[in-house]
All heavy atoms as TSV, in Angstrom:
chain	resi	resn	atom	element	x	y	z
A	1	MET	N	N	28.431	122.239	-162.140
A	1	MET	CA	C	28.924	121.644	-160.919
A	1	MET	C	C	27.849	120.743	-160.296
A	1	MET	O	O	28.174	119.729	-159.714
A	1	MET	CB	C	29.337	122.735	-159.955
A	1	MET	CG	C	30.015	122.211	-158.746
A	1	MET	SD	S	30.905	123.538	-157.949
A	1	MET	CE	C	32.180	122.624	-157.201
A	2	LEU	N	N	26.593	121.132	-160.447
A	2	LEU	CA	C	25.509	120.297	-159.936
A	2	LEU	C	C	25.459	118.971	-160.688
A	2	LEU	O	O	25.157	117.925	-160.103
A	2	LEU	CB	C	24.179	121.032	-160.048
A	2	LEU	CG	C	22.959	120.320	-159.480
A	2	LEU	CD1	C	23.152	120.040	-158.002
A	2	LEU	CD2	C	21.717	121.140	-159.709
A	3	LYS	N	N	25.798	119.020	-161.968
A	3	LYS	CA	C	25.824	117.790	-162.768
A	3	LYS	C	C	26.833	116.803	-162.196
A	3	LYS	O	O	26.535	115.615	-162.065
A	3	LYS	CB	C	26.184	118.139	-164.215
A	3	LYS	CG	C	26.277	116.951	-165.125
A	3	LYS	CD	C	26.669	117.389	-166.524
A	3	LYS	CE	C	26.894	116.194	-167.413
A	3	LYS	NZ	N	27.315	116.597	-168.753
A	4	TRP	N	N	28.024	117.301	-161.823
A	4	TRP	CA	C	29.043	116.427	-161.242
A	4	TRP	C	C	28.602	115.888	-159.886
A	4	TRP	O	O	28.883	114.743	-159.538
A	4	TRP	CB	C	30.377	117.164	-161.103
A	4	TRP	CG	C	31.072	117.285	-162.422
A	4	TRP	CD1	C	31.156	118.394	-163.201
A	4	TRP	CD2	C	31.741	116.248	-163.131
A	4	TRP	NE1	N	31.853	118.119	-164.339
A	4	TRP	CE2	C	32.228	116.801	-164.323
A	4	TRP	CE3	C	31.982	114.906	-162.870
A	4	TRP	CZ2	C	32.945	116.053	-165.254
A	4	TRP	CZ3	C	32.692	114.167	-163.798
A	4	TRP	CH2	C	33.163	114.740	-164.964
A	5	SER	N	N	27.896	116.709	-159.120
A	5	SER	CA	C	27.390	116.249	-157.821
A	5	SER	C	C	26.423	115.085	-158.009
A	5	SER	O	O	26.473	114.099	-157.274
A	5	SER	CB	C	26.687	117.384	-157.092
A	5	SER	OG	O	27.565	118.429	-156.826
A	6	LEU	N	N	25.546	115.206	-158.991
A	6	LEU	CA	C	24.587	114.139	-159.244
A	6	LEU	C	C	25.272	112.876	-159.768
A	6	LEU	O	O	24.882	111.759	-159.414
A	6	LEU	CB	C	23.517	114.616	-160.222
A	6	LEU	CG	C	22.607	115.704	-159.674
A	6	LEU	CD1	C	21.669	116.206	-160.761
A	6	LEU	CD2	C	21.825	115.208	-158.480
A	7	ILE	N	N	26.307	113.049	-160.585
A	7	ILE	CA	C	27.055	111.891	-161.074
A	7	ILE	C	C	27.726	111.171	-159.906
A	7	ILE	O	O	27.688	109.937	-159.811
A	7	ILE	CB	C	28.082	112.316	-162.137
A	7	ILE	CG1	C	27.362	112.743	-163.419
A	7	ILE	CG2	C	29.064	111.181	-162.438
A	7	ILE	CD1	C	28.251	113.378	-164.459
A	8	PHE	N	N	28.350	111.948	-158.987
A	8	PHE	CA	C	28.969	111.336	-157.817
A	8	PHE	C	C	27.929	110.623	-156.954
A	8	PHE	O	O	28.202	109.570	-156.390
A	8	PHE	CB	C	29.708	112.376	-156.981
A	8	PHE	CG	C	31.082	112.691	-157.490
A	8	PHE	CD1	C	31.441	113.994	-157.785
A	8	PHE	CD2	C	32.020	111.692	-157.662
A	8	PHE	CE1	C	32.690	114.288	-158.255
A	8	PHE	CE2	C	33.288	111.970	-158.136
A	8	PHE	CZ	C	33.631	113.280	-158.433
A	9	LEU	N	N	26.734	111.189	-156.843
A	9	LEU	CA	C	25.682	110.551	-156.057
A	9	LEU	C	C	25.300	109.205	-156.659
A	9	LEU	O	O	25.195	108.203	-155.945
A	9	LEU	CB	C	24.453	111.450	-155.966
A	9	LEU	CG	C	23.234	110.813	-155.303
A	9	LEU	CD1	C	23.514	110.545	-153.835
A	9	LEU	CD2	C	22.022	111.686	-155.478
A	10	VAL	N	N	25.101	109.160	-157.963
A	10	VAL	CA	C	24.708	107.916	-158.624
A	10	VAL	C	C	25.800	106.855	-158.476
A	10	VAL	O	O	25.515	105.695	-158.155
A	10	VAL	CB	C	24.385	108.168	-160.116
A	10	VAL	CG1	C	24.195	106.868	-160.875
A	10	VAL	CG2	C	23.149	109.045	-160.237
A	11	VAL	N	N	27.048	107.256	-158.679
A	11	VAL	CA	C	28.156	106.308	-158.536
A	11	VAL	C	C	28.252	105.811	-157.098
A	11	VAL	O	O	28.486	104.626	-156.853
A	11	VAL	CB	C	29.482	106.944	-159.001
A	11	VAL	CG1	C	30.665	106.058	-158.666
A	11	VAL	CG2	C	29.434	107.231	-160.488
A	12	ALA	N	N	28.046	106.707	-156.133
A	12	ALA	CA	C	28.107	106.312	-154.725
A	12	ALA	C	C	26.994	105.328	-154.377
A	12	ALA	O	O	27.211	104.366	-153.641
A	12	ALA	CB	C	28.033	107.542	-153.828
A	13	VAL	N	N	25.810	105.561	-154.902
A	13	VAL	CA	C	24.690	104.656	-154.627
A	13	VAL	C	C	24.955	103.284	-155.240
A	13	VAL	O	O	24.736	102.249	-154.596
A	13	VAL	CB	C	23.367	105.257	-155.145
A	13	VAL	CG1	C	22.255	104.230	-155.134
A	13	VAL	CG2	C	22.981	106.462	-154.307
A	14	ILE	N	N	25.449	103.259	-156.468
A	14	ILE	CA	C	25.747	101.979	-157.120
A	14	ILE	C	C	26.855	101.249	-156.358
A	14	ILE	O	O	26.745	100.040	-156.095
A	14	ILE	CB	C	26.137	102.205	-158.592
A	14	ILE	CG1	C	24.914	102.680	-159.381
A	14	ILE	CG2	C	26.695	100.925	-159.206
A	14	ILE	CD1	C	25.224	103.141	-160.785
A	15	ALA	N	N	27.909	101.972	-155.985
A	15	ALA	CA	C	28.984	101.342	-155.226
A	15	ALA	C	C	28.481	100.875	-153.863
A	15	ALA	O	O	28.913	99.832	-153.358
A	15	ALA	CB	C	30.143	102.315	-155.053
A	16	GLY	N	N	27.578	101.629	-153.263
A	16	GLY	CA	C	27.004	101.236	-151.984
A	16	GLY	C	C	26.199	99.952	-152.080
A	16	GLY	O	O	26.286	99.085	-151.214
A	17	ILE	N	N	25.422	99.835	-153.143
A	17	ILE	CA	C	24.630	98.614	-153.347
A	17	ILE	C	C	25.551	97.406	-153.466
A	17	ILE	O	O	25.324	96.366	-152.848
A	17	ILE	CB	C	23.726	98.755	-154.592
A	17	ILE	CG1	C	22.611	99.756	-154.310
A	17	ILE	CG2	C	23.146	97.405	-155.001
A	17	ILE	CD1	C	21.799	100.139	-155.521
A	18	PHE	N	N	26.618	97.531	-154.256
A	18	PHE	CA	C	27.567	96.425	-154.387
A	18	PHE	C	C	28.241	96.114	-153.060
A	18	PHE	O	O	28.431	94.957	-152.698
A	18	PHE	CB	C	28.630	96.739	-155.438
A	18	PHE	CG	C	28.124	96.663	-156.853
A	18	PHE	CD1	C	28.448	97.649	-157.759
A	18	PHE	CD2	C	27.350	95.605	-157.268
A	18	PHE	CE1	C	27.996	97.585	-159.063
A	18	PHE	CE2	C	26.890	95.528	-158.572
A	18	PHE	CZ	C	27.214	96.524	-159.470
A	19	GLY	N	N	28.610	97.129	-152.325
A	19	GLY	CA	C	29.330	96.924	-151.069
A	19	GLY	C	C	28.459	96.355	-149.969
A	19	GLY	O	O	28.902	95.502	-149.205
A	20	PHE	N	N	27.209	96.819	-149.878
A	20	PHE	CA	C	26.359	96.372	-148.792
A	20	PHE	C	C	25.860	94.949	-148.998
A	20	PHE	O	O	25.478	94.277	-148.053
A	20	PHE	CB	C	25.197	97.330	-148.589
A	20	PHE	CG	C	25.639	98.699	-148.157
A	20	PHE	CD1	C	25.121	99.821	-148.753
A	20	PHE	CD2	C	26.586	98.866	-147.161
A	20	PHE	CE1	C	25.529	101.079	-148.365
A	20	PHE	CE2	C	27.005	100.116	-146.761
A	20	PHE	CZ	C	26.466	101.228	-147.367
A	21	PHE	N	N	25.852	94.473	-150.211
A	21	PHE	CA	C	25.460	93.095	-150.467
A	21	PHE	C	C	26.667	92.172	-150.625
A	21	PHE	O	O	26.545	91.063	-151.119
A	21	PHE	CB	C	24.566	92.999	-151.712
A	21	PHE	CG	C	23.221	93.613	-151.502
A	21	PHE	CD1	C	22.806	94.666	-152.296
A	21	PHE	CD2	C	22.372	93.157	-150.516
A	21	PHE	CE1	C	21.566	95.246	-152.107
A	21	PHE	CE2	C	21.128	93.727	-150.319
A	21	PHE	CZ	C	20.726	94.782	-151.124
A	22	ASN	N	N	27.842	92.639	-150.205
A	22	ASN	CA	C	29.087	91.875	-150.227
A	22	ASN	C	C	29.469	91.390	-151.613
A	22	ASN	O	O	30.128	90.369	-151.759
A	22	ASN	CB	C	29.029	90.697	-149.254
A	22	ASN	CG	C	29.037	91.178	-147.827
A	22	ASN	OD1	O	29.633	92.201	-147.508
A	22	ASN	ND2	N	28.371	90.437	-146.948
A	23	ILE	N	N	29.034	92.100	-152.656
A	23	ILE	CA	C	29.458	91.744	-154.012
A	23	ILE	C	C	30.910	92.156	-154.197
A	23	ILE	O	O	31.715	91.411	-154.704
A	23	ILE	CB	C	28.538	92.396	-155.064
A	23	ILE	CG1	C	27.128	91.834	-154.932
A	23	ILE	CG2	C	29.076	92.188	-156.459
A	23	ILE	CD1	C	26.098	92.508	-155.793
A	24	VAL	N	N	31.214	93.367	-153.766
A	24	VAL	CA	C	32.585	93.868	-153.822
A	24	VAL	C	C	32.859	94.501	-152.463
A	24	VAL	O	O	32.225	95.476	-152.083
A	24	VAL	CB	C	32.761	94.906	-154.946
A	24	VAL	CG1	C	34.178	95.433	-154.958
A	24	VAL	CG2	C	32.394	94.319	-156.281
A	25	ALA	N	N	33.803	93.957	-151.721
A	25	ALA	CA	C	34.043	94.417	-150.347
A	25	ALA	C	C	34.575	95.846	-150.306
A	25	ALA	O	O	34.203	96.630	-149.429
A	25	ALA	CB	C	35.021	93.478	-149.654
A	26	ALA	N	N	35.400	96.227	-151.242
A	26	ALA	CA	C	35.993	97.568	-151.232
A	26	ALA	C	C	35.014	98.641	-151.697
A	26	ALA	O	O	35.252	99.832	-151.478
A	26	ALA	CB	C	37.230	97.591	-152.116
A	27	ALA	N	N	33.914	98.268	-152.301
A	27	ALA	CA	C	32.971	99.246	-152.837
A	27	ALA	C	C	32.293	100.047	-151.723
A	27	ALA	O	O	31.895	101.192	-151.942
A	27	ALA	CB	C	31.920	98.554	-153.696
A	28	ALA	N	N	32.148	99.477	-150.544
A	28	ALA	CA	C	31.528	100.217	-149.448
A	28	ALA	C	C	32.398	101.395	-149.037
A	28	ALA	O	O	31.874	102.492	-148.772
A	28	ALA	CB	C	31.291	99.293	-148.257
A	29	ALA	N	N	33.692	101.215	-149.007
A	29	ALA	CA	C	34.595	102.325	-148.677
A	29	ALA	C	C	34.555	103.391	-149.761
A	29	ALA	O	O	34.535	104.590	-149.466
A	29	ALA	CB	C	36.012	101.804	-148.493
A	30	VAL	N	N	34.499	102.966	-151.005
A	30	VAL	CA	C	34.400	103.914	-152.117
A	30	VAL	C	C	33.083	104.672	-152.036
A	30	VAL	O	O	33.035	105.883	-152.273
A	30	VAL	CB	C	34.529	103.166	-153.470
A	30	VAL	CG1	C	34.243	104.095	-154.631
A	30	VAL	CG2	C	35.904	102.554	-153.601
A	31	ALA	N	N	32.010	103.978	-151.675
A	31	ALA	CA	C	30.704	104.625	-151.568
A	31	ALA	C	C	30.713	105.692	-150.479
A	31	ALA	O	O	30.126	106.759	-150.656
A	31	ALA	CB	C	29.625	103.584	-151.272
A	32	LYS	N	N	31.368	105.419	-149.372
A	32	LYS	CA	C	31.440	106.408	-148.297
A	32	LYS	C	C	32.192	107.649	-148.750
A	32	LYS	O	O	31.747	108.774	-148.517
A	32	LYS	CB	C	32.130	105.815	-147.068
A	32	LYS	CG	C	31.305	104.796	-146.348
A	32	LYS	CD	C	32.069	104.224	-145.171
A	32	LYS	CE	C	31.306	103.085	-144.524
A	32	LYS	NZ	N	32.062	102.483	-143.429
A	33	VAL	N	N	33.316	107.451	-149.435
A	33	VAL	CA	C	34.103	108.591	-149.915
A	33	VAL	C	C	33.298	109.394	-150.934
A	33	VAL	O	O	33.228	110.627	-150.861
A	33	VAL	CB	C	35.434	108.103	-150.528
A	33	VAL	CG1	C	36.157	109.234	-151.235
A	33	VAL	CG2	C	36.316	107.493	-149.455
A	34	LEU	N	N	32.683	108.717	-151.882
A	34	LEU	CA	C	31.901	109.417	-152.898
A	34	LEU	C	C	30.689	110.115	-152.290
A	34	LEU	O	O	30.294	111.192	-152.750
A	34	LEU	CB	C	31.459	108.440	-153.990
A	34	LEU	CG	C	32.567	107.918	-154.892
A	34	LEU	CD1	C	32.004	106.885	-155.866
A	34	LEU	CD2	C	33.239	109.051	-155.642
A	35	PHE	N	N	30.100	109.517	-151.277
A	35	PHE	CA	C	28.966	110.157	-150.624
A	35	PHE	C	C	29.379	111.476	-149.979
A	35	PHE	O	O	28.687	112.479	-150.115
A	35	PHE	CB	C	28.376	109.222	-149.559
A	35	PHE	CG	C	27.236	109.837	-148.813
A	35	PHE	CD1	C	26.000	109.971	-149.404
A	35	PHE	CD2	C	27.416	110.295	-147.514
A	35	PHE	CE1	C	24.945	110.547	-148.717
A	35	PHE	CE2	C	26.376	110.873	-146.818
A	35	PHE	CZ	C	25.132	110.993	-147.423
A	36	PHE	N	N	30.525	111.495	-149.298
A	36	PHE	CA	C	30.973	112.727	-148.672
A	36	PHE	C	C	31.395	113.761	-149.714
A	36	PHE	O	O	31.172	114.961	-149.528
A	36	PHE	CB	C	32.096	112.453	-147.671
A	36	PHE	CG	C	31.588	111.792	-146.425
A	36	PHE	CD1	C	31.969	110.503	-146.098
A	36	PHE	CD2	C	30.700	112.451	-145.587
A	36	PHE	CE1	C	31.488	109.890	-144.956
A	36	PHE	CE2	C	30.213	111.847	-144.442
A	36	PHE	CZ	C	30.605	110.562	-144.124
A	37	ILE	N	N	31.977	113.310	-150.832
A	37	ILE	CA	C	32.293	114.239	-151.915
A	37	ILE	C	C	31.009	114.855	-152.452
A	37	ILE	O	O	30.942	116.060	-152.714
A	37	ILE	CB	C	33.075	113.523	-153.038
A	37	ILE	CG1	C	34.478	113.179	-152.556
A	37	ILE	CG2	C	33.140	114.375	-154.300
A	37	ILE	CD1	C	35.264	112.320	-153.526
A	38	PHE	N	N	29.972	114.042	-152.612
A	38	PHE	CA	C	28.687	114.542	-153.084
A	38	PHE	C	C	28.110	115.573	-152.122
A	38	PHE	O	O	27.620	116.618	-152.552
A	38	PHE	CB	C	27.686	113.393	-153.251
A	38	PHE	CG	C	26.266	113.868	-153.369
A	38	PHE	CD1	C	25.825	114.483	-154.519
A	38	PHE	CD2	C	25.382	113.716	-152.316
A	38	PHE	CE1	C	24.521	114.936	-154.621
A	38	PHE	CE2	C	24.087	114.164	-152.401
A	38	PHE	CZ	C	23.643	114.777	-153.566
A	39	ILE	N	N	28.167	115.305	-150.839
A	39	ILE	CA	C	27.631	116.246	-149.855
A	39	ILE	C	C	28.366	117.579	-149.931
A	39	ILE	O	O	27.738	118.645	-149.932
A	39	ILE	CB	C	27.726	115.653	-148.430
A	39	ILE	CG1	C	26.786	114.457	-148.290
A	39	ILE	CG2	C	27.411	116.697	-147.371
A	39	ILE	CD1	C	25.329	114.802	-148.438
A	40	VAL	N	N	29.692	117.536	-150.022
A	40	VAL	CA	C	30.482	118.771	-150.097
A	40	VAL	C	C	30.140	119.537	-151.368
A	40	VAL	O	O	29.908	120.756	-151.331
A	40	VAL	CB	C	31.988	118.453	-150.014
A	40	VAL	CG1	C	32.826	119.675	-150.361
A	40	VAL	CG2	C	32.345	117.939	-148.636
A	41	LEU	N	N	30.100	118.853	-152.518
A	41	LEU	CA	C	29.767	119.524	-153.768
A	41	LEU	C	C	28.349	120.072	-153.757
A	41	LEU	O	O	28.079	121.156	-154.294
A	41	LEU	CB	C	29.947	118.564	-154.949
A	41	LEU	CG	C	31.381	118.211	-155.307
A	41	LEU	CD1	C	31.391	117.163	-156.410
A	41	LEU	CD2	C	32.152	119.439	-155.720
A	42	PHE	N	N	27.433	119.365	-153.148
A	42	PHE	CA	C	26.055	119.834	-153.055
A	42	PHE	C	C	25.960	121.108	-152.226
A	42	PHE	O	O	25.275	122.056	-152.614
A	42	PHE	CB	C	25.176	118.734	-152.446
A	42	PHE	CG	C	23.742	119.131	-152.298
A	42	PHE	CD1	C	22.934	119.261	-153.410
A	42	PHE	CD2	C	23.195	119.372	-151.050
A	42	PHE	CE1	C	21.606	119.630	-153.285
A	42	PHE	CE2	C	21.883	119.744	-150.905
A	42	PHE	CZ	C	21.076	119.865	-152.037
A	43	ILE	N	N	26.650	121.153	-151.103
A	43	ILE	CA	C	26.629	122.346	-150.254
A	43	ILE	C	C	27.274	123.524	-150.972
A	43	ILE	O	O	26.748	124.645	-150.936
A	43	ILE	CB	C	27.318	122.055	-148.907
A	43	ILE	CG1	C	26.460	121.081	-148.091
A	43	ILE	CG2	C	27.561	123.338	-148.126
A	43	ILE	CD1	C	27.129	120.551	-146.852
A	44	ILE	N	N	28.400	123.280	-151.656
A	44	ILE	CA	C	29.047	124.358	-152.413
A	44	ILE	C	C	28.114	124.870	-153.502
A	44	ILE	O	O	28.000	126.076	-153.721
A	44	ILE	CB	C	30.382	123.857	-153.009
A	44	ILE	CG1	C	31.399	123.628	-151.897
A	44	ILE	CG2	C	30.930	124.847	-154.036
A	44	ILE	CD1	C	32.669	122.940	-152.367
A	45	THR	N	N	27.435	123.956	-154.187
A	45	THR	CA	C	26.514	124.353	-155.244
A	45	THR	C	C	25.351	125.166	-154.696
A	45	THR	O	O	24.903	126.127	-155.326
A	45	THR	CB	C	25.985	123.104	-155.979
A	45	THR	OG1	O	27.088	122.344	-156.454
A	45	THR	CG2	C	25.102	123.480	-157.139
A	46	LEU	N	N	24.870	124.808	-153.534
A	46	LEU	CA	C	23.778	125.573	-152.939
A	46	LEU	C	C	24.184	127.009	-152.667
A	46	LEU	O	O	23.423	127.936	-152.940
A	46	LEU	CB	C	23.326	124.923	-151.630
A	46	LEU	CG	C	22.428	123.710	-151.752
A	46	LEU	CD1	C	22.127	123.149	-150.363
A	46	LEU	CD2	C	21.147	124.061	-152.452
A	47	PHE	N	N	25.376	127.209	-152.148
A	47	PHE	CA	C	25.806	128.557	-151.794
A	47	PHE	C	C	26.236	129.366	-153.021
A	47	PHE	O	O	25.978	130.555	-153.098
A	47	PHE	CB	C	26.924	128.521	-150.766
A	47	PHE	CG	C	26.436	128.133	-149.406
A	47	PHE	CD1	C	26.884	126.960	-148.815
A	47	PHE	CD2	C	25.517	128.905	-148.723
A	47	PHE	CE1	C	26.424	126.583	-147.559
A	47	PHE	CE2	C	25.051	128.547	-147.475
A	47	PHE	CZ	C	25.506	127.364	-146.884
A	48	THR	N	N	26.897	128.752	-153.972
A	48	THR	CA	C	27.377	129.497	-155.133
A	48	THR	C	C	26.301	129.683	-156.187
A	48	THR	O	O	26.355	130.617	-156.971
A	48	THR	CB	C	28.594	128.813	-155.775
A	48	THR	OG1	O	28.229	127.502	-156.193
A	48	THR	CG2	C	29.762	128.769	-154.814
A	49	GLY	N	N	25.319	128.819	-156.232
A	49	GLY	CA	C	24.270	128.897	-157.243
A	49	GLY	C	C	23.236	129.978	-156.975
A	49	GLY	O	O	22.563	130.437	-157.881
A	50	ARG	N	N	23.114	130.418	-155.755
A	50	ARG	CA	C	22.095	131.420	-155.412
A	50	ARG	C	C	22.420	132.793	-155.963
A	50	ARG	O	O	21.532	133.542	-156.319
A	50	ARG	CB	C	21.937	131.514	-153.903
A	50	ARG	CG	C	21.271	130.321	-153.324
A	50	ARG	CD	C	21.040	130.523	-151.853
A	50	ARG	NE	N	20.384	129.350	-151.296
A	50	ARG	CZ	C	20.063	129.230	-150.047
A	50	ARG	NH1	N	20.341	130.194	-149.198
A	50	ARG	NH2	N	19.470	128.165	-149.615
A	51	GLY	N	N	23.687	133.141	-156.019
A	51	GLY	CA	C	24.077	134.500	-156.427
A	51	GLY	C	C	24.119	134.703	-157.927
A	51	GLY	O	O	24.185	135.824	-158.396
A	52	ARG	N	N	24.006	133.658	-158.702
A	52	ARG	CA	C	24.122	133.776	-160.156
A	52	ARG	C	C	22.789	134.098	-160.785
A	52	ARG	O	O	21.741	133.603	-160.393
A	52	ARG	CB	C	24.662	132.484	-160.752
A	52	ARG	CG	C	26.079	132.230	-160.392
A	52	ARG	CD	C	26.603	131.060	-161.154
A	52	ARG	NE	N	27.992	130.818	-160.779
A	52	ARG	CZ	C	28.666	129.773	-161.163
A	52	ARG	NH1	N	28.105	128.870	-161.926
A	52	ARG	NH2	N	29.916	129.611	-160.800
A	53	ASN	N	N	22.872	134.923	-161.818
A	53	ASN	CA	C	21.686	135.231	-162.609
A	53	ASN	C	C	21.787	134.429	-163.901
A	53	ASN	O	O	22.740	134.591	-164.664
A	53	ASN	CB	C	21.623	136.721	-162.890
A	53	ASN	CG	C	20.315	137.117	-163.543
A	53	ASN	OD1	O	19.466	136.264	-163.779
A	53	ASN	ND2	N	20.169	138.384	-163.829
A	54	THR	N	N	20.823	133.573	-164.194
A	54	THR	CA	C	20.910	132.685	-165.338
A	54	THR	C	C	20.428	133.328	-166.630
A	54	THR	O	O	20.438	132.706	-167.664
A	54	THR	CB	C	20.096	131.407	-165.076
A	54	THR	OG1	O	18.747	131.743	-164.794
A	54	THR	CG2	C	20.709	130.614	-163.926
A	55	MET	N	N	19.987	134.550	-166.598
A	55	MET	CA	C	19.483	135.198	-167.817
A	55	MET	C	C	20.580	135.822	-168.572
A	55	MET	O	O	21.308	136.541	-168.540
A	55	MET	CB	C	18.403	136.197	-167.483
A	55	MET	CG	C	17.187	135.516	-166.965
A	55	MET	SD	S	15.911	136.742	-166.729
A	55	MET	CE	C	14.516	135.801	-167.123
């Protein structure tokens, strides 16, 4: 799940770069959505990852 969070973060950053430099106008909205998805997944991963034993 952390892997997906990091993938969403990278996609959000790339979309943000395109959107903030007016390369693609809709990319800024996509970046905002992906950023919030990343935050939610990151918080879920923090809480669910602590209780697991990886051994």
